[in-house]
C-alpha positions as CSV (number, residue, x, y, z in Angstrom):
1,M,0.0,0.0,0.0
2,H,2.9,2.3,0.8
3,H,4.3,2.0,-2.8
4,I,0.9,2.9,-4.4
5,D,0.7,6.1,-2.3
6,L,4.2,7.1,-3.3
7,I,3.6,6.4,-7.0
8,G,0.3,8.4,-6.8
9,S,2.1,11.3,-5.2
10,F,4.7,11.3,-7.9
11,I,2.0,11.3,-10.7
12,I,0.0,14.1,-9.0
13,G,3.2,16.1,-8.3
14,G,4.4,15.7,-11.9
15,L,1.0,16.8,-13.3
16,L,1.0,19.8,-11.0
17,L,4.6,20.7,-12.0
18,L,3.7,20.4,-15.8
19,S,0.6,22.6,-15.2
20,V,2.7,25.3,-13.4
21,M,5.3,25.2,-16.2
22,G,2.6,25.5,-18.9
23,L,1.1,28.5,-17.1
24,M,4.6,30.1,-16.8
25,F,5.2,29.5,-20.5
26,Y,1.8,31.0,-21.4
27,F,2.4,34.2,-19.3
28,N,5.9,34.5,-20.8
29,M,4.5,34.4,-24.4
30,N,1.8,37.0,-23.5
31,A,4.4,39.3,-21.9
32,H,6.6,39.0,-25.0
33,S,3.6,39.7,-27.3
34,N,2.6,42.7,-25.2
35,N,6.1,44.1,-25.2
36,I,6.3,43.9,-29.0
37,S,2.9,45.5,-29.4
38,Q,4.0,48.3,-27.1
39,I,7.1,48.9,-29.1
40,E,5.1,49.1,-32.4
41,Q,2.7,51.5,-30.8
42,K,5.6,53.7,-29.7
43,N,7.0,53.6,-33.3
44,T,3.7,54.6,-34.6
45,T,3.4,57.5,-32.2
46,E,6.9,58.7,-33.0
47,F,6.5,58.5,-36.7
48,G,3.1,60.1,-36.3
49,R,4.8,63.1,-34.6
50,V,7.1,63.5,-37.6
51,V,4.2,63.3,-40.0
52,E,2.2,65.9,-37.9
53,H,5.2,68.3,-37.9
54,D,5.6,68.1,-41.6
55,F,2.0,68.2,-42.7
56,N,1.1,71.1,-40.3
57,K,3.9,73.1,-41.9
58,I,2.8,72.6,-45.5
59,G,3.3,76.0,-47.2
60,Y,5.0,77.6,-44.2
61,R,7.2,80.5,-45.4
62,V,6.8,79.6,-49.0
63,L,6.9,83.0,-50.7
64,S,6.7,81.9,-54.3
65,G,5.8,78.8,-56.3
66,E,3.5,76.0,-55.5
67,K,3.0,74.9,-51.8
68,I,1.8,71.5,-52.8
69,V,3.8,70.2,-55.8
70,A,2.0,66.9,-56.3
71,I,-0.5,64.8,-54.5
72,D,-2.3,61.5,-55.1
73,S,-3.6,58.7,-52.9
74,T,-0.1,57.2,-52.3
75,S,2.3,60.2,-52.3
76,I,2.6,63.9,-51.7
77,T,5.3,66.4,-52.5
78,F,5.1,69.8,-50.8
79,R,7.3,72.8,-49.8
80,A,7.7,74.3,-46.4
81,D,10.4,75.8,-44.1
82,L,10.5,72.8,-41.8
83,N,13.4,73.9,-39.5
84,N,12.7,77.7,-39.4
85,D,15.9,78.6,-41.1
86,G,14.4,80.8,-43.8
87,V,15.1,78.2,-46.5
88,T,12.2,76.5,-48.3
89,D,12.5,72.8,-48.0
90,S,11.0,70.2,-50.3
91,V,9.3,67.2,-48.6
92,R,8.0,64.0,-50.3
93,Y,6.2,61.0,-48.8
94,T,5.9,58.0,-51.1
95,R,4.4,54.6,-50.6
96,T,6.0,51.8,-52.6
97,G,5.8,48.0,-52.6
98,R,2.8,45.6,-52.5
99,R,0.2,45.0,-49.8
100,P,0.8,44.1,-46.9
101,N,4.5,45.0,-47.2
102,F,4.5,48.7,-48.2
103,I,7.4,51.0,-47.6
104,L,6.7,54.6,-46.7
105,T,9.7,56.8,-47.5
106,R,10.1,60.4,-46.3
107,H,12.4,62.4,-48.6
108,T,13.5,65.9,-47.7
109,S,15.9,68.4,-49.3
110,M,17.3,69.5,-45.9
111,K,20.5,67.5,-45.8
112,P,21.9,64.3,-47.4
113,G,20.9,61.1,-45.7
114,S,17.7,62.6,-44.3
115,D,15.6,60.2,-46.2
116,F,14.3,57.3,-44.2
117,P,12.1,54.3,-45.1
118,F,9.4,53.0,-42.7
119,A,7.6,49.6,-43.1
120,V,3.8,50.0,-43.1
121,G,0.9,47.7,-43.7
122,D,-1.0,50.5,-45.4
123,F,-0.7,54.3,-46.2
124,S,-3.1,56.4,-48.0
125,L,-3.9,60.1,-48.5
126,K,-7.1,61.9,-49.4
127,A,-7.3,65.6,-50.2
128,Y,-10.3,67.8,-49.6
129,S,-11.3,71.2,-50.9
130,S,-12.7,74.0,-48.7
131,A,-16.2,72.8,-49.5
132,G,-15.3,69.3,-48.1
133,Q,-15.2,67.6,-51.5
134,V,-12.5,65.1,-52.4
135,T,-10.1,66.8,-54.8
136,W,-6.7,66.0,-56.3
137,N,-6.3,69.5,-57.8
138,K,-3.2,70.9,-55.9
139,A,-4.6,74.5,-55.9
140,D,-7.9,73.4,-54.3
141,V,-6.5,71.3,-51.5
142,R,-7.3,72.7,-48.0
143,V,-7.5,69.5,-45.9
144,I,-5.3,66.4,-46.1
145,E,-6.3,63.1,-44.5
146,V,-3.6,60.6,-43.7
147,K,-4.3,56.9,-42.9
148,M,-1.5,54.6,-41.9
149,L,-1.3,51.0,-40.6
150,I,1.9,50.0,-38.9
151,Q,2.0,46.3,-38.4
152,K,4.6,43.7,-37.5
153,E,4.4,39.9,-37.4
154,V,5.8,38.4,-34.2
155,K,6.6,34.7,-34.6
156,M,6.7,32.7,-31.5
157,Q,7.0,29.0,-30.9
158,Q,3.3,28.1,-31.1
159,Q,1.7,31.1,-32.8
160,V,2.2,34.2,-34.9
161,D,0.9,37.5,-33.5
162,Q,0.2,40.7,-35.4
163,A,1.3,43.7,-33.4
164,G,0.7,47.3,-34.6
165,A,-1.6,50.3,-34.7
166,Y,-3.8,52.2,-37.1
167,W,-3.3,55.9,-37.3
168,T,-5.7,58.4,-38.9
169,R,-5.4,62.2,-38.9
170,R,-6.9,65.1,-40.9
171,F,-4.6,68.1,-41.3
172,H,-5.8,71.7,-41.9
173,P,-2.5,73.4,-42.8
174,K,-2.8,77.2,-42.1
175,N,-0.6,78.2,-45.0
176,L,-2.6,76.6,-47.9
């Protein structure tokens, strides 16, 4: 009888140990997934700040020439004095690639090497006139809507998570 109690204790203890280890593994995976998601949301926020800075300054201190050089649903080129040095800078945002692996690149004329690519799941622009109608005529644009999905696949042992954030903003540049 003594041996049966001992064997039963080992079996119950082993099951309990496996349960605790499984629970620890589950919490570890969730913590990793949450950490990656938080990093992606920070990246979205920081990139959003750059976009906000640029788009709010469209046409700022542009004394002659076009303020918006070109605009369509995937790219925009505009002029502005981004760093308040009295020199008009040229800025271009372009989306390249294929869904879901788009690359959004920000080009500026400020200094060499100031271009940087950013992986996005989606990026689109929509331009509106003062009457609120969608327009692609550069001279009529008064409001620009930016939509951006930043997404990253996180591969773990047992699953693949999608971490990221969706960012939408309408800009009403004062200098248009």
